[in-house]
C-alpha positions as CSV (number, residue, x, y, z in Angstrom):
1,X,52.2,-19.2,-103.8
2,X,49.1,-17.7,-105.2
3,X,46.6,-20.1,-106.8
4,X,44.2,-19.1,-109.5
5,X,41.9,-22.0,-108.8
6,X,40.4,-23.6,-105.8
7,X,41.7,-26.9,-104.5
8,X,39.7,-30.0,-105.3
9,X,40.8,-31.7,-102.1
10,X,38.9,-31.9,-98.9
11,X,39.0,-28.8,-96.7
12,X,41.4,-28.8,-93.7
13,X,38.5,-28.3,-91.4
14,X,37.0,-31.6,-92.6
15,X,40.1,-33.7,-92.4
16,X,41.1,-32.5,-89.0
17,X,38.0,-32.1,-86.9
18,X,34.9,-33.0,-88.9
19,X,32.7,-30.4,-87.5
20,X,30.8,-27.2,-88.3
21,X,32.3,-24.2,-86.4
22,X,30.1,-21.3,-85.5
23,X,30.8,-18.0,-83.8
24,X,28.0,-15.9,-82.2
25,X,28.5,-12.2,-82.0
26,X,25.7,-11.1,-79.6
27,X,24.0,-7.7,-79.3
28,X,20.7,-6.5,-78.0
29,X,18.9,-6.5,-81.3
30,X,20.6,-9.1,-83.6
31,X,23.0,-12.0,-83.3
32,X,25.6,-12.3,-86.1
33,X,26.2,-16.0,-86.9
34,X,29.6,-16.7,-88.6
35,X,30.0,-20.3,-89.7
36,X,32.7,-22.4,-91.4
37,X,31.4,-25.7,-92.8
38,X,33.3,-28.7,-94.4
39,X,33.3,-28.9,-98.2
40,X,33.0,-25.1,-98.7
41,X,36.7,-24.3,-99.5
42,X,36.9,-22.9,-96.0
43,X,34.8,-19.8,-96.9
44,X,33.1,-18.2,-93.9
45,X,29.4,-17.5,-94.2
46,X,27.4,-14.9,-92.2
47,X,23.8,-14.8,-91.2
48,X,21.8,-12.7,-88.8
49,X,19.3,-13.9,-86.3
50,X,17.0,-11.8,-84.1
51,X,18.4,-11.6,-80.6
52,X,16.9,-14.1,-78.2
53,X,15.3,-16.2,-80.9
54,X,16.6,-19.7,-80.0
55,X,14.2,-21.4,-82.3
56,X,15.5,-19.5,-85.3
57,X,19.1,-20.1,-84.3
58,X,18.5,-23.8,-84.1
59,X,16.8,-23.7,-87.4
60,X,19.8,-22.1,-88.9
61,X,22.1,-24.7,-87.4
62,X,19.9,-27.5,-88.9
63,X,20.2,-25.8,-92.3
64,X,24.0,-25.6,-92.0
65,X,24.1,-29.3,-91.2
66,X,21.8,-30.2,-94.1
67,X,23.9,-28.3,-96.6
68,X,27.2,-29.7,-95.3
69,X,25.7,-33.2,-95.6
70,X,24.5,-32.5,-99.1
71,X,28.0,-31.4,-100.1
72,X,30.1,-34.1,-98.4
73,X,27.6,-37.0,-97.8
74,X,28.4,-37.0,-94.1
75,X,26.8,-35.5,-91.0
76,X,28.8,-33.1,-88.9
77,X,28.3,-31.8,-85.3
78,X,28.2,-28.1,-84.5
79,X,30.7,-26.4,-82.2
80,X,29.9,-22.8,-81.1
81,X,31.8,-20.0,-79.4
82,X,30.6,-16.7,-77.9
83,X,32.1,-14.0,-75.8
84,X,31.4,-13.7,-72.0
85,X,29.3,-10.6,-71.5
86,X,26.0,-9.1,-70.5
87,X,24.1,-12.1,-71.9
88,X,25.5,-14.3,-69.2
89,X,25.4,-18.1,-69.7
90,X,21.8,-18.8,-70.5
91,X,22.5,-19.2,-74.3
92,X,25.5,-21.4,-73.5
93,X,23.3,-23.7,-71.3
94,X,20.5,-23.7,-74.0
95,X,22.9,-24.9,-76.6
96,X,24.3,-27.6,-74.4
97,X,20.8,-28.8,-73.6
98,X,20.4,-29.3,-77.4
99,X,23.5,-31.4,-77.5
100,X,25.7,-28.7,-79.1
101,X,29.3,-28.2,-78.0
102,X,29.4,-24.6,-76.7
103,X,32.4,-22.5,-75.5
104,X,32.4,-19.1,-73.8
105,X,35.6,-17.2,-74.2
106,X,37.1,-14.3,-72.3
107,X,37.2,-11.5,-74.9
108,X,40.2,-9.9,-73.3
109,X,42.3,-13.0,-73.9
110,X,41.9,-12.9,-77.8
111,X,44.9,-11.4,-79.5
112,X,44.2,-8.2,-81.5
113,X,46.1,-5.9,-83.8
114,X,48.4,-3.4,-81.9
115,X,47.8,-0.7,-84.5
116,X,46.7,2.6,-83.1
117,X,43.7,2.7,-85.4
118,X,42.3,-0.7,-86.3
119,X,39.1,-1.7,-88.0
120,X,36.4,-3.2,-85.7
121,X,33.0,-4.4,-86.9
122,X,30.7,-7.3,-85.9
123,X,31.7,-9.1,-89.0
124,X,35.5,-8.8,-88.2
125,X,34.8,-9.8,-84.6
126,X,32.8,-12.8,-85.7
127,X,35.7,-14.0,-87.9
128,X,38.2,-13.4,-85.1
129,X,36.1,-15.5,-82.7
130,X,35.9,-18.3,-85.3
131,X,39.7,-18.3,-85.9
132,X,40.2,-18.4,-82.1
133,X,37.9,-21.4,-81.9
134,X,39.7,-23.2,-84.7
135,X,43.1,-22.6,-83.0
136,X,41.7,-23.7,-79.6
137,X,40.4,-27.0,-81.1
138,X,43.7,-27.6,-82.8
139,X,45.3,-27.5,-79.3
140,X,47.4,-24.4,-79.7
141,X,48.5,-23.3,-76.3
142,X,47.4,-19.9,-74.8
143,X,45.5,-18.9,-77.9
144,X,42.6,-17.8,-75.7
145,X,41.1,-18.4,-72.3
146,X,37.8,-20.2,-72.1
147,X,35.5,-19.3,-69.3
148,X,34.3,-22.1,-66.9
149,X,30.6,-21.5,-66.8
150,X,29.1,-22.0,-63.3
151,X,26.0,-24.1,-62.8
152,X,22.7,-22.2,-62.3
153,X,22.9,-23.2,-58.6
154,X,26.5,-21.9,-58.2
155,X,25.6,-18.7,-60.0
156,X,22.6,-18.1,-57.8
157,X,24.6,-18.9,-54.6
158,X,27.2,-16.2,-55.1
159,X,24.5,-13.5,-55.6
160,X,24.2,-13.1,-51.8
161,X,27.8,-12.0,-51.3
162,X,27.7,-9.8,-54.4
163,X,24.4,-8.2,-53.3
164,X,25.9,-7.5,-49.8
165,X,28.9,-5.8,-51.3
166,X,26.6,-3.6,-53.5
167,X,24.4,-2.7,-50.5
168,X,27.4,-1.7,-48.4
169,X,28.8,0.5,-51.1
170,X,25.4,2.2,-51.3
171,X,25.4,2.6,-47.6
172,X,28.7,4.3,-47.7
173,X,27.5,6.7,-50.4
174,X,24.5,7.8,-48.3
175,X,26.5,8.2,-45.1
176,X,29.1,10.3,-46.9
177,X,26.4,12.4,-48.5
178,X,24.7,13.2,-45.2
179,X,28.1,14.0,-43.6
180,X,28.9,16.3,-46.5
181,X,25.6,18.2,-46.3
182,X,26.1,18.8,-42.5
183,X,29.8,19.6,-42.8
184,X,29.0,22.5,-45.1
185,X,27.0,23.9,-42.1
186,X,29.8,23.5,-39.6
187,X,28.6,20.2,-38.2
188,X,31.3,17.5,-38.1
189,X,30.3,15.2,-35.2
190,X,27.0,13.6,-36.6
191,X,27.1,9.8,-37.1
192,X,24.3,8.7,-39.4
193,X,24.8,5.0,-38.4
194,X,24.0,5.6,-34.7
195,X,20.6,4.4,-33.5
196,X,19.7,7.8,-32.1
197,X,20.3,9.5,-35.5
198,X,16.7,10.9,-35.7
199,X,16.8,12.5,-32.3
200,X,20.2,13.9,-32.8
201,X,19.2,15.4,-36.1
202,X,16.5,17.5,-34.3
203,X,19.0,18.8,-31.8
204,X,21.7,19.8,-34.3
205,X,22.9,23.4,-34.5
206,X,25.0,24.9,-37.3
207,X,28.5,26.3,-36.7
208,X,27.0,29.8,-36.3
209,X,24.4,28.7,-33.8
210,X,21.3,28.3,-36.0
211,X,18.9,25.4,-36.2
212,X,18.8,23.4,-39.4
213,X,16.7,25.1,-42.1
214,X,13.5,23.2,-43.2
215,X,14.7,22.1,-46.7
216,X,18.1,20.9,-45.4
217,X,16.5,18.9,-42.6
218,X,14.0,17.4,-45.0
219,X,16.8,16.4,-47.4
220,X,18.8,14.8,-44.6
221,X,15.6,13.0,-43.4
222,X,15.0,11.5,-46.8
223,X,18.6,10.4,-46.9
224,X,18.1,8.7,-43.5
225,X,15.0,7.0,-44.9
226,X,17.1,5.4,-47.7
227,X,19.9,4.6,-45.3
228,X,17.5,2.8,-42.9
229,X,16.1,0.8,-45.8
230,X,19.6,-0.2,-46.8
231,X,20.4,-1.3,-43.2
232,X,17.3,-3.5,-43.2
233,X,18.3,-5.1,-46.5
234,X,21.8,-5.7,-45.3
235,X,20.5,-7.5,-42.3
236,X,18.3,-9.6,-44.4
237,X,21.1,-10.5,-46.8
238,X,23.5,-11.3,-44.0
239,X,20.9,-13.6,-42.4
240,X,20.5,-15.4,-45.7
241,X,24.2,-15.7,-46.0
242,X,24.5,-17.2,-42.5
243,X,21.7,-19.7,-43.3
244,X,23.5,-20.7,-46.5
245,X,26.8,-21.2,-44.7
246,X,25.1,-23.3,-42.0
247,X,23.5,-25.4,-44.7
248,X,26.8,-25.9,-46.4
249,X,28.5,-26.8,-43.2
250,X,26.2,-29.7,-42.4
251,X,27.6,-33.2,-42.6
252,X,27.3,-35.0,-45.9
253,X,24.7,-37.4,-44.4
254,X,22.3,-34.5,-43.8
255,X,22.5,-32.9,-47.1
256,X,23.7,-33.5,-50.6
257,X,27.2,-32.4,-51.5
258,X,30.4,-31.9,-49.5
259,X,30.5,-29.3,-46.8
260,X,34.3,-29.4,-46.2
261,X,35.3,-26.1,-47.7
262,X,33.0,-23.9,-45.6
263,X,33.7,-25.8,-42.4
264,X,37.4,-25.8,-42.9
265,X,37.5,-22.0,-43.7
266,X,35.4,-21.1,-40.7
267,X,37.7,-23.1,-38.5
268,X,40.6,-20.7,-39.1
269,X,41.1,-17.8,-36.7
270,X,40.3,-14.5,-38.2
271,X,38.1,-16.0,-40.9
272,X,34.5,-14.7,-40.7
273,X,31.3,-15.7,-42.4
274,X,31.6,-13.0,-45.1
275,X,35.2,-14.0,-46.1
276,X,34.3,-17.7,-46.1
277,X,31.2,-17.0,-48.2
278,X,33.1,-15.0,-50.8
279,X,35.9,-17.6,-51.0
280,X,33.5,-20.4,-51.3
281,X,31.2,-18.9,-53.9
282,X,33.7,-17.0,-55.9
283,X,36.7,-19.3,-56.0
284,X,36.5,-22.7,-54.4
285,X,33.3,-23.8,-56.2
286,X,35.4,-24.7,-59.3
287,X,38.4,-26.9,-60.1
288,X,41.9,-25.5,-60.5
289,X,44.7,-27.6,-62.0
290,X,47.6,-25.8,-60.3
291,X,48.4,-22.8,-58.1
292,X,49.1,-20.7,-61.2
293,X,45.5,-21.0,-62.3
294,X,44.4,-20.0,-58.8
295,X,46.4,-16.8,-58.8
296,X,45.5,-16.0,-62.3
297,X,41.8,-16.4,-61.6
298,X,42.0,-13.8,-58.9
299,X,44.1,-11.4,-61.0
300,X,47.0,-11.8,-58.6
301,X,49.4,-13.4,-61.0
302,X,52.7,-11.5,-61.7
303,X,53.2,-9.8,-65.1
304,X,56.9,-9.5,-65.9
305,X,58.3,-7.4,-68.8
306,X,61.5,-8.9,-70.1
307,X,63.0,-8.1,-73.5
308,X,66.7,-8.2,-74.1
309,X,68.4,-6.4,-71.3
310,X,65.2,-4.9,-70.0
311,X,63.7,-6.7,-67.0
312,X,61.1,-5.2,-64.8
313,X,57.9,-6.2,-63.0
314,X,54.6,-4.6,-63.9
315,X,52.7,-5.8,-60.9
316,X,49.7,-8.1,-60.8
317,X,47.6,-8.6,-63.9
318,X,44.2,-7.6,-62.4
319,X,42.7,-9.7,-65.2
320,X,40.7,-12.1,-63.0
321,X,37.8,-11.9,-60.5
322,X,37.9,-8.4,-59.0
323,X,35.7,-9.3,-56.0
324,X,38.0,-12.2,-55.1
325,X,41.1,-10.0,-55.5
326,X,39.7,-7.3,-53.2
327,X,38.6,-9.8,-50.6
328,X,42.0,-11.5,-50.6
329,X,43.9,-8.2,-50.0
330,X,41.5,-7.4,-47.1
331,X,41.9,-10.9,-45.8
332,X,45.7,-10.6,-46.0
333,X,45.7,-7.6,-43.6
334,X,43.5,-9.6,-41.2
335,X,45.8,-12.6,-41.5
336,X,48.8,-10.6,-40.4
337,X,46.8,-9.4,-37.4
338,X,45.2,-12.7,-36.2
339,X,47.8,-15.2,-37.5
340,X,50.9,-13.3,-36.6
341,X,52.8,-16.5,-35.8
342,X,52.1,-18.2,-39.1
343,X,54.8,-18.6,-41.7
344,X,52.9,-16.4,-44.2
345,X,52.7,-13.6,-41.6
346,X,56.4,-13.9,-40.8
347,X,57.2,-13.7,-44.5
348,X,55.2,-10.5,-44.8
349,X,57.1,-8.9,-41.9
350,X,60.4,-9.8,-43.4
351,X,59.5,-8.4,-46.9
352,X,57.3,-5.4,-45.9
353,X,60.4,-3.2,-45.3
354,X,60.8,-2.9,-49.1
355,X,57.2,-1.8,-49.5
356,X,54.1,-2.7,-47.6
357,X,51.7,-2.4,-50.5
358,X,53.7,-4.8,-52.8
359,X,54.2,-7.1,-49.9
360,X,50.5,-7.3,-48.9
361,X,49.5,-8.1,-52.5
362,X,52.1,-10.8,-52.7
363,X,50.8,-12.2,-49.3
364,X,47.3,-12.2,-50.7
365,X,48.5,-14.4,-53.6
366,X,50.3,-16.7,-51.3
367,X,47.4,-16.9,-48.9
368,X,44.9,-17.7,-51.7
369,X,47.1,-20.6,-52.9
370,X,47.6,-21.8,-49.3
371,X,43.8,-21.7,-48.7
372,X,43.2,-23.6,-51.9
373,X,45.6,-26.3,-50.9
374,X,44.0,-26.4,-47.5
375,X,40.4,-26.9,-48.6
376,X,41.2,-29.2,-51.5
377,X,44.0,-31.4,-50.3
378,X,43.9,-30.8,-46.5
379,X,47.3,-29.2,-46.4
380,X,47.3,-27.2,-43.2
381,X,48.8,-23.7,-43.4
382,X,52.1,-23.7,-41.5
383,X,51.7,-22.0,-38.2
384,X,48.0,-21.3,-38.6
385,X,45.9,-21.1,-35.5
386,X,42.4,-22.6,-35.4
387,X,39.5,-21.2,-33.5
388,X,38.9,-22.5,-30.0
389,X,35.9,-24.7,-29.7
390,X,33.6,-23.8,-26.8
């Protein structure tokens, strides 16, 4: 039914929640603030704030609260929502310090129109965020996925593993570039990671028996300079990672906080410091309600496609933490090698005949859930072998 006049009754937002809902559409230059206040016939208002100006944003929030109180005679709290992105969690933490309820949402979890061409503007995105927040506070299931913001200490702790991964990727690039330059000259046996790389470079001869020309040798030398710098940085990062794991593995009486996850992970045969560090900093720092949440966080959850008589499996969702997912696939291969007598490894051997790639991904999901139960509830993985204590 179409009404030609506004309702005189209180707005639904006022009777249900009693709050001012605000969405923040963040960009490098401006922040678009979309708000919905009680007593305003549920009409959304939009204001712009200079990016990074917290004082101006809080001033706008105070103005919204003042106007809502003038209309209704009551004071209302503010609830905000923003997308997870390049801005990180600093704004979320700043709002929480001011006593404001703040939520960070995974933008990929918000439903959008499936039309091939759809309108997309900051204004429309702000309204969509606000509607998602309203539905989330109403308790609608699966309307969106809110991100669990790590503490500053947890966020800083996982930088070591992420930096090591970045440095190793850069090392591979430089090694491949050096090998490619020399392979074009008929040299295929040069190993840039050997300690005698400089001496061997001087003695190299091309496929047609010539010494390396000056510009080529200079280019390779500069690549070796960058490679050696990366090797030194990787050593420093790995030393910092080892020190962090040693600190985390101390008894509770020697340091604040529990050390059980790291100690328990390192006790498993085939589990090295790097894998334990990634699992600890990327996954087991936070709480999971069930095994489905664990698999979904790593992007290892299954995505079926079932409609009528059609039923097929699309593979894993890949919607979670990519670093954790890659680490778990690598760890699954090592688990089959070092824990061959375990029940998980036996399951892989029984199902790998239908496809090793699919089976190893499924094993990675099962292994992650088993490790989660192991470090949180102490459930020992069936058939797992522990490291021998010297």
